[in-house]
N, C-alpha and C positions, 0 to 999 in steps of 0.2 A: 604556428601554420598559419598563413591566412587565406580567406577562402571569401569566394564571391558568390551568392544565392541569389536569383531573380526567378519572385511567383508571379503567376497570373493573380492567385489568391494570396492573402497573407491574413493568420487571426493578429490583428494587434491589438492591444489592449485595447482600444476604443470601439474596436470594433473589427467588420470583413472589411479590406483595404485591396484596390485593383494595383498591379502592376508594382510591387513593392520587390527593391533591393535591400538585401542583407549579408551585412560584411563579417565574418566570422574572424575574430583573433585568438589563435589559440584555444580556450576553452572557455569563451565568453564573447558576446555578441559585442563589434566595437561600433556597429552605424545602422542604421536603418532608414529608407528612403523613400516614400512613396509616389506612387505617380509617379513612374518611370519606364523609359523602353529598356531591353533587354541591349547589352553591350556582349561583342563577342568574347567568347574561352568561359563567359558568368554560367554557374549551374543551373539549369530551366529548372522550374519545379512549377508543378500544377497550382496545388493546395501545399500553403505551408503553415504550422501552426505549431506550438507549443509542446515539445513533449510532456506527457500527463506523467506527474510522481506518481508511484504508488506507493502510499501510506499504509499498510499491514499486510505484511505474509509470515506466513510461516514456511519459509523455503523444504524443510525436509517432506510435509507434509505432501509436496508432488508427487514424492512415490507412490504415495494409497491413490491415487487419482483412478476412479473405477470400482474400486475394489471395496466399495464401502456401501454395494446400491443393493445387495441381495435382503432382504427381508426375513430375518431368524430369531424375532421375536414378536407378542402379537401386538406391540407396538414399536417399534425404530421414534430414536428421537435423537436430539444430540448429548445425550449423556448417553444410550449406546451406541454413537458413532466415536463416542470419548473413549470408549475401552480398545476398540480398533484403531484408534490412530497411538493409542500408549503402546500395542503389543507392536506397530512397526518403531515406536520411538527405541524400543529396546533393543531392534536388531540391527542398528545400526553403525558402522564404523565410519571415526571423522572422513575416511576415505572415499565414502560412500554419500556422507551429507555435501563432501565436497563437489561430487560428481551432479548430485541432485539438483544443488544449489545453482551450480555452473547451466547445467541443464534447463530451468528456470527462468536464470534470468537471460539466456539468449531468447526462449518465449514472451517475456515481458520487452523487449527489447524489439523485436519483430511484431510487439503487439501495438507499439506506440507509448510503453511506457521507457522514461531513460533514467528515471531512480525508482528506488526503492526505500523504503523501512521496515529493517530487518528485525520482528521483535522475534529473539531468538532467545528458547528457553533447554535445548536440551545442549545441555553443557558439558555432564559426567559420561564419568567410562559408562558399560554394560552395569557394573554392580553398583554404581550411586558413586564407587569415587572417586576426585580429584582430579584430572589429569596432571603433571608434573607443571604442566603449562595450563593456568586452572581457563584460560582462556582458548585451549587447543578448536574446541568445536567453534568459536568466534573468528578465531584466525582462519577457517576452514572456508567460514560465510565469508571473510575479506579476500580470501585467494579467488572465490568462485566470481565474486564480483570482478575483480581486476581481469581474470580470462574474460568473461564476459561482457566487461566494457560497462556495465549497470553504474550511475552514481548512487552510492550502499549511505544510509545513513541506520547505523548498527542501537541497536536498541534491545540489549543484554535485559533479560527478566529477572527480577527478584519473585521467585516462588518458594514458600517456607512452609504452606498447611494446606488443607485439603479441604478445610471449610471453615467459616467462620469462627471466631473465638479461638482460634488458634489451633484447630484442631489440629492433631498431628497429620504426618503425612502418610501416604499408602506406597507399599511395595513397589507397585507401577508408576510412581510420579519420581523415582530414586536420581533419574537420571538427569532430572530440573533442579534438585534444591539446594537453595543457596541460606547460611546463618548470613546477620550484616556483616560480619567482618570475612567471608567466602568473598560476599557478593562485592564487595571494595578492595580485593583484590583484582576478582573479575575485568570488573571494568578498569580500571589499571593496567591489568595484562593487554584490553581489547585496544584501550589504546593505542597502545605499544604495535599491535598490529595494524591500523588504521594508519601508520604513521607514515609509509609508504604507497598508500590510498590515494593517488589523485582526489580532492574534492571529497574526501567519506568526513562524516561526521557521526558525532557518538554522543546518544543522551540514552534517557533512561526508562525503564517497564515496567513498574510492581505491577506483575498477573492480575491481578483483579483484587477486590474487597473482600473476595474469600481467603486469597494465597497471602495475605498480611495483614498485621496487625496494625491497628492504628498507631499507636509506636513504630512500629519499623515503615509502617508508609511514610509516615517524617522522618527518617533517616532517610530514607532512598530519594528523598523528592530533596533534601538537602545534598545529597551527590549528582545531584543534573548541573549544578551551577545555572550557567544561561539555556543551556542544549532544552531539548525536546522533552514532554515526557508521557506516553503514552500509555493505557490501562484502559484494558476487559473490562464495561459495566452495563449492567442490563440488560446484560443480552437471551436470558433466558425467565422466563417466570419464574420457574424451581429456585434462580439466584434470590430476586426478587424478596419471594416471599421469607425464606432464610434471611437473607439481610433484614427483613422488620420484625422478624423473630429473634436474630440476634443483638439489636441496635436500636430497634425501634422505629426505623426510616428505612425510605425507601435506597436503595442505594444512589442514584446522583443528586439525591437530595441531602444524603449523610457525607459525601464526597464536597460539594458547592460549602454545606455548613462546617465541615469539619476537615478541609483540605484547600490552600492557596493557589484554588483553581482558575487560570487564567488563561493569557493567550500561548504561553509555551505547552499548555496541555491538550492533549487529544483524545477523547472520550471515544474507543472504540466499542462501536454497533448503539448502543444506547438507546435500545427499541424499545424498552417498554419504560416511558416517562408518561406522567402525569403533565396537563398543561403548564401546570406553576414550574414544573420540570425544567421543558423542553425549552421554555422563554428564559429562565433562570439562564438555564447552560449558556442558552445565545449570548446575555451578556453581560457575562462572566467572560467569553471569548475565544474561552474553549472551541478548537475543530470535533463536529463529528465525524470519526473516524467509520466510516460506511461500505460495508463490502457485501453489493447487495445477489452476486451471485451465492458467495457460499451463507448467506443470511437465508437466499431460496432455499439451496442443495441441505442445511440444516432444520430447516422448518422452524425459524427464531422466532420471524412475523417482521412488521413493516414498520418503519421510522416514520414518525411523525413531521416531513419533508414542510408542507406549507407555515403549521406554525413555526416552527424550527426558522424558516426564512424569513418570514412576515416581521420574527423579533430580530433580524440581523444575523443569524448564524452563518456560520463559514463550515461546510463540508469539504470532505477529500471523498474520494473511492480505494479500497484496496483489494488485493483478490485473496486474502486472509487462505485457506484452506489450500488454494492452486488447485481445487478440483478442475476448471478451465483460467484457461487464460487471456482476455480480449477486454480491450477498453471502450472499445463501442459496445461488447455485449453488458458490459457494466453499466455505463449509463444508461443505457435501455433497462435495462433490469429494471435499473433506479426507479424511472420512472415509471415502466409498467407496475410495480407495484403498486404504485400510488393511484394508476389509475384502476386498477382490480379493487383497492381496500377503499375508493374513493368513488368508486363511478364517475368518471371525470377524464376529459381528457387535456393534454398540455397543460399539465399540472407546475411544472418546474418552469413555467414559461412567466413571464411578465405580462400584463394585457397587454398585446399586442405584438409582444414578443417573438422569438424563435427558442421554441425548448430547447434544441441543440445546443445552441450560444449559449442559453444561461446553462445547460449542465455541464458544458466544458468548463465555461469558463469561471464557473464555480466551483467544479472538482481540482482545477488549476490552482486559482487560488487558497484554497483552504488544503490541498496537498503539499503548495509549495509553504504554507504556512508552520504547518506540521512537521516535517522534512529539514526547513530551516536553510529551505537551498533557492534562490533567484529564478525567478521561471516565470516566462515571459519575452516577445519579440520586441527587443527594446534596450538601449545598450547599458551594459552592466551587467546583465542579464548572464547566465549559464545559454551555453550553447547549444542546450537541448531541446531540438528540432523533428518534429516527423512531414515528411514529403509525399504527397497522393499525389498519382497521374489521373486527371480527369478522363482522361480518355476509358473509362469503363463503364458498363451499362446505368451503375446507381450512382454520377456522377456527370454522364456527359449532358452536356446543356442547359446544366443549372451555374450560379453564382451567385454572390455575397453568403447569405447566412443558411441558405438552403442547400449550400453544399454541405453546410455543418449536420443541418435536418436529416439530410439522405447519407450521409456517414454512421449517424447514430442508429437510425430508424429502420435503413436499407443495409446496410452495410456496408463498405469501400476495402478493397485490398492498400495496404499499406506498401510504399513501393522504399521509400528512405530513411533512416532515424542517423543522426547525427546525436552523440551523448558527449555533453564538452567539447565539441567543436569536432571530434573524433566520428567519421560515417563508419556505422557500426552492421548497419541495415542495408543490404544493395538489392534490387528487384524483388524484392518481400522477402532476400535469404538474409539470417547475420553472415557476416563473413567469415567465423569460428564455428559453423553449427557442425560439421562433419566431425572434427576431430572431438568435439565438446558431445557432440552425442555419442558417439562409439564408447566414449568414457561414463555415459551415463547408461547407456546397456547394458554395460558390464557391470557394472553395481546392482541394478533391477534384476538380473537375470543373479547373482546372488542372492539378490534379498530374497526372492523369491523361490530360491531352490530347495 
């Protein structure tokens, strides 16, 4: 299906541009022309931008948003939050996972994310035994992505241990655990589930250095082929301390010295690094998978963004625990965390540059690389687009890069979202929101009964 859009302003690869015509041919952008007047029959857009890739999500955790905010211990932390998350994971059926994931993906699209990297580790039945189809849960994620229309990069997780040195898993982790043979079968079955999902991609995700031994990590990476490789690393100070005790090295340093880290890799969080690790990670070409809202919610810490950018590093953003779904919110939190830590302003921007543009285009490039997607308003790119109406208080009377600054820091309503050329959000609402939300409510009532 061919569609033609005309934007008053569009974010092209070389910057904000006036009067842009974009022709979509099915799932791809076929033609882009700048400095042209609108023609009858074209869909008019105030601000047109590439839709953002969401590079890190645990879909099932959307079901616990808002229910882990009570202080039940002397000191709440990531580790106490994790116990609550395990409790939720042990209750969910495949039907629950599909309903929650579909609702989440609707919200992502409404927020301006048209693709997602699903770091999927809830694999088995409640008693820990694999389903007859080892990718039963992965299939539910694929079905949810298809129902919502979000582009899916599925990252099945290899999770074998509870701690460094091959420590045996705990009973609360039983739904996650695979040995290498089961994981290989899980990957192959996941590939079958993705076969009928247009534009879907498959990668691998060794959960973390504490959940996979060095030998297991090597075997899992070999299964990736040319697909993406995502791993949690250096999120918490305790993880860093435990890694040093077990291996003699900090986790990012150990990865850089012992694994073939390159542009296929996305290191999720990478919060606690020394300057040499930050610079060497950037030089290796790995993407930093930053999840600012979740990292703030869990009290993780602050990523060293200025040093990483100065070394040429690529970054993207993800919604991780999905406590809140917001594109501008993630970018804003990323910048504000830097401002609070450094007591400076406009940290992500180059000298004389726009902070909103630097954040948006940086996250686009890193997210596309991490998920193996073609993102941007250019011929041959995926037709993943966001349209905003300029007739709203935060955008009225603005133009150029100021539109991106206003969107990122003052907020703005998203009007339309196209995913692979299909209009999935119109007037701010997902086209299937009501039906998907009804199934989500039924699942939540069942989970909280």
